[in-house]
C-alpha positions in Angstrom: 100.1 117.3 133.9 96.5 118.2 135.6 93.6 118.4 132.8 93.4 121.9 131.8 96.7 123.3 133.4 97.4 126.3 131.2 101.2 127.0 130.4 102.5 130.1 128.6 104.6 129.0 125.8 105.8 130.5 122.1 104.8 130.6 119.0 107.0 130.3 116.1 106.8 134.1 114.0 107.3 133.0 110.3 111.0 133.1 109.4 113.2 131.3 106.6 116.2 132.6 107.4 116.9 128.8 109.0 118.0 131.0 112.1 116.5 130.7 115.7 113.3 132.5 115.2 111.6 135.1 117.7 108.7 134.0 119.8 105.8 136.0 120.9 103.8 134.6 124.2 101.0 132.3 123.2 98.3 130.4 125.4 98.2 126.6 125.3 96.5 124.0 127.3 97.7 120.6 128.6 94.6 117.6 128.0 94.6 114.7 129.8 95.2 111.4 127.4 92.6 108.7 127.7 93.4 104.8 128.0 94.7 102.4 125.3 92.2 99.8 123.9 93.6 96.8 125.8 95.8 95.0 123.7 96.9 97.3 121.2 100.6 96.4 120.2 103.1 98.4 117.4 105.6 97.3 115.5 108.3 99.0 113.3 108.9 98.1 109.1 111.2 99.6 107.3 110.9 99.3 103.4 114.3 101.2 102.8 117.3 103.0 104.5 120.3 104.6 103.6 122.8 105.9 105.5 120.9 107.7 108.4 117.9 108.3 106.5 114.9 105.5 106.5 111.4 105.1 104.6 109.1 103.2 107.3 106.1 102.5 108.8 104.4 101.7 112.0 101.8 99.0 112.6 99.3 99.5 115.0 97.3 96.2 115.4 94.0 97.3 117.2 91.2 94.8 118.4 89.2 96.8 116.3 91.3 96.4 113.2 95.4 96.9 111.4 96.2 100.5 110.5 99.3 101.2 108.9 101.0 104.9 109.6 103.3 105.7 106.0 104.1 103.5 103.5 107.3 104.0 101.9 107.6 104.7 98.1 106.5 102.5 95.4 108.2 100.0 93.8 107.0 101.3 90.3 109.2 104.5 91.4 110.9 105.0 88.5 108.1 104.8 86.2 105.7 106.9 88.3 108.0 110.2 88.2 108.9 109.6 83.8 106.3 112.6 83.5 108.7 115.0 85.7 111.6 117.0 84.0 114.5 119.2 84.8 115.1 120.0 88.5 112.1 118.6 89.8 112.9 114.8 88.3 116.2 115.0 89.7 115.3 116.1 92.9 112.6 113.1 93.5 115.2 110.7 92.2 117.9 112.0 94.7 116.1 112.4 97.8 113.3 110.3 97.5 114.3 107.8 95.2 117.2 107.2 97.6 114.9 105.1 99.3 113.6 103.2 96.8 112.1 100.1 98.2 113.8 96.8 98.7 110.5 95.0 98.3 106.8 96.4 98.6 105.0 97.0 101.8 102.8 94.5 100.8 105.8 92.0 101.6 107.2 93.4 104.3 103.8 93.0 106.0 103.5 89.6 105.0 106.9 88.9 106.9 106.4 90.3 110.1 102.9 88.2 110.2 100.3 91.3 109.3 98.0 90.3 106.5 98.0 93.2 103.4 94.6 92.5 102.6 93.4 93.0 106.5 94.4 96.5 106.9 91.1 98.3 108.2 93.0 101.4 106.9 96.5 103.5 105.5 97.2 106.8 107.5 99.7 108.5 105.1 100.8 111.7 107.2 100.7 113.6 104.1 100.5 112.8 100.3 104.4 113.5 98.9 105.4 109.7 97.2 107.8 108.8 99.9 104.6 108.2 102.3 101.9 108.2 100.2 103.2 105.8 97.1 103.6 102.5 98.9 100.1 102.3 99.0 100.1 101.6 95.3 101.7 98.1 96.3 98.4 97.2 98.9 95.2 95.8 97.8 92.5 98.4 97.8 92.1 99.8 101.4 90.4 103.2 102.6 93.3 105.7 103.0 92.8 108.1 105.7 93.5 111.7 105.3 92.8 115.4 106.4 90.3 117.2 104.2 93.1 119.8 102.7 95.5 116.7 102.0 92.4 115.0 100.3 91.7 118.3 98.1 95.8 117.9 96.9 95.3 114.2 96.1 92.0 115.3 94.3 93.4 118.1 92.6 96.7 116.4 91.3 95.3 113.6 89.1 96.4 114.8 85.8 99.4 117.2 86.2 102.9 116.6 87.4 103.4 118.7 90.7 105.4 118.2 94.1 102.7 118.0 96.2 101.4 114.9 94.6 102.5 112.4 92.1 100.1 111.9 89.5 99.6 108.2 89.2 99.7 108.0 93.2 96.6 110.7 93.0 94.3 108.6 90.7 95.5 105.4 92.1 94.5 106.5 95.6 91.4 109.2 95.0 89.0 106.3 95.0 89.7 105.3 98.6 90.2 108.6 100.1 88.1 108.9 103.7 88.2 112.5 104.7 89.2 112.6 108.9 86.7 114.1 110.4 88.8 116.3 113.3 86.5 117.2 116.5 87.1 120.7 117.5 88.5 120.1 120.8 91.9 120.2 122.2 93.9 117.8 122.8 97.6 118.9 123.9 98.9 122.0 122.6 96.3 121.1 119.5 92.8 123.0 119.0 91.2 119.8 117.2 92.2 116.1 116.9 90.8 112.3 115.6 90.6 109.3 118.0 90.5 106.9 115.6 89.7 104.0 117.8 87.6 106.0 119.9 90.1 104.7 123.3 93.1 107.1 123.2 95.1 104.5 121.6 95.8 106.1 118.6 95.2 110.0 117.6 95.9 112.3 114.9 96.2 116.1 115.6 96.8 118.8 112.3 100.6 119.7 111.5 100.4 121.6 108.4 102.7 123.6 106.4 105.0 120.8 105.1 102.0 120.3 102.6 98.3 121.8 103.4 96.7 118.1 105.2 100.0 117.3 107.1 98.9 115.3 110.2 100.4 113.8 112.7 99.6 110.9 115.1 99.7 109.9 118.8 100.5 106.6 119.7 100.7 104.0 123.2 102.5 102.0 123.1 101.5 98.2 124.6 104.0 99.7 127.7 102.4 102.7 128.6 104.9 104.8 125.9 103.7 107.6 124.0 105.0 107.9 120.0 104.4 111.3 118.3 105.1 110.5 114.6 105.6 114.0 112.7 105.8 112.9 109.5 108.2 115.5 107.9 107.5 118.6 110.0 111.0 118.3 111.0 114.1 115.8 110.0 114.9 115.1 113.3 114.2 115.8 116.8 117.1 117.8 117.4 115.3 120.5 115.5 112.5 120.7 117.7 114.6 120.6 120.7 116.0 123.6 119.2 113.2 125.1 118.0 114.8 125.3 114.5 113.0 124.3 110.9 114.1 121.6 108.5 117.4 122.2 106.5 117.8 124.6 104.1 118.1 121.8 101.4 114.7 120.1 102.9 112.3 123.2 103.0 112.2 123.3 99.4 109.5 120.7 100.0 107.1 122.7 102.6 104.0 124.2 100.4 103.7 127.0 103.3 107.2 127.5 105.0 105.2 130.7 107.8 103.0 128.0 108.5 105.6 125.1 108.6 107.2 127.3 111.2 104.6 127.8 113.4 104.3 123.8 113.1 108.1 123.4 114.8 106.8 125.9 117.3 104.1 123.9 118.5 106.5 120.9 118.5 108.8 122.7 120.5 105.7 123.9 123.0 104.5 120.4 123.1 108.3 118.5 124.3 108.4 121.4 126.5 105.0 120.5 128.1 106.0 116.8 128.4 109.4 115.6 127.9 108.3 111.6 128.3 106.7 111.7 124.6 108.4 110.0 122.4 109.0 112.0 119.0 109.2 110.5 115.9 110.1 112.4 112.8 109.4 110.4 109.8 112.9 110.1 108.3 115.3 109.8 111.4 116.6 106.2 111.5 118.2 106.7 114.8 114.7 108.0 116.3 112.8 104.7 115.0 115.3 102.6 116.9 115.6 104.2 119.7 111.7 104.0 119.9 111.4 100.5 118.5 114.6 98.4 118.1 115.3 96.8 115.1 113.2 97.1 112.2 110.9 94.3 110.7 110.4 92.0 113.5 107.4 90.0 113.9 104.4 92.3 114.8 102.1 90.4 116.8 98.1 90.4 117.0 96.1 92.6 119.5 95.2 90.7 122.3 
């Protein structure tokens, strides 16, 4: 795709029916992607799996420092949800709770030859407990967040809410570093942050599931590009079919119309460039297709 090539694609009209939504015309521009930094490596660290679902993280090993994308649940999950009651507590225990870690993310990192206290940043795709909780099992590390998600954490330190667990918010808030995204188009997104300045790791906004949910493009050493889309969808088929998350999971979306528009943007991206490897956070088959087996040794960058 040439730089600046413009394609007419579609943006989703807000829909909460679970059916294929109507599409209205929109214009998006494709942007060329810079070459990655020399020696960048990436690996899959899985803290838990159940049936077809996974709680996983990507370790990016870059000459300028190691980055962890998502961190799974905390090992203190049961204690941390004690302030909750009723249906919310039942939901947390039944769904995120089914992915309680076998051992801490710090132990998993050590097992793949990554030093937990050597991480430059942790980048949770959003603040829900099964993405942010594992940060509490790490040494103090800067936590990168979109400003809207940082506000969720700041506001969630005292009252139990669905967006963030208070124990997580209190622990993480002092270490949050807000992402600064430039107002320049990257693929189908109006703004982005190039973390290392070389195109190897690029963060874009994916609002709707939470106010400041983000997606992360990663260029692997073999030239493939992975796009970690967090919880914007449950699986890749929902992007292909232009359908949002399942009805059971849509209750976790903070803003359903915006979540639907994000799915449409992902669909547009897939139509634009089918070589991009889409990676929903919990679809274990997608992780295996991209990375093979989890928890293999993660070589240092060259």
